[in-house]
N, C-alpha and C positions, 0 to 999 in steps of 0.2 A: 685310194693314194697320197698321201700327201703326199707335196713336191719336195724334189728337194732340199733345195733352197729357196729364204724364204726371206723380207724382208725385217728390218728391225722393228713398223710400225707393227705387217707376221703377226714376227715370230709374238714380239707380246699377246698380241693381242689371244691369245691360247695359253699365255696364265690368268687361273681362277682370280675369283673373288676371295680373298683367306686362305691364301696359299705361303707358305713357303717359300724367301729364295733365299739362297747361301748368294756370297758373290762373293768375285774373285780380287789376284787381286793385290799387294800386303802395298798398307803409308800408304803414298803419295802415284807407289809407281806403276801401273798398268792397271789403276784402277776402269771401272766400266764404266765410264760415263756417259755415250752414249747410250746405255739403254736405264742408264739411269734419269738424262734425263728425258725419253722415250716414254718411260715409266711412273713422270709429270706429265708429262702434256700428257696424252694417255686419257689420267685421274679416275675418282669413280670406283677404284678400284683401295681396297683396306687389305694388309701382306703384312708375316711376320716379318720380319728380319732375325741373318744369321749371319753373320759379316767379320773375315780376319782384319786384321789393325788396322782400317780403311776410311780412316773418321769421314774424309772427304768426300763420299757416295751416304754415307751413310747419314750423315748431318742433312747433303741435297732430301734426304727422303720424308727424313723425321723428317726437319722441316718443313715439306713440301701439307703434312697432313696426311700420309698411304701405309705409317708404319702402324698397329697395332702392340707389339708389341716387338722390340728387341733381345 
């Protein structure tokens, strides 16, 4: 049985290569920047990205070269 709570690092490790990620938040408010930074830190995987009008998170991920398709 999977633990009820995971660290951010552990949670990101469960996302497979090529997964389609949808980010929440709106514009610069409530952007999941800690999640984005952890995705970049763990690198090595490439994702498809679905993003609401949240340019900062998308810019970070695209700039890090881990977004295959947006």
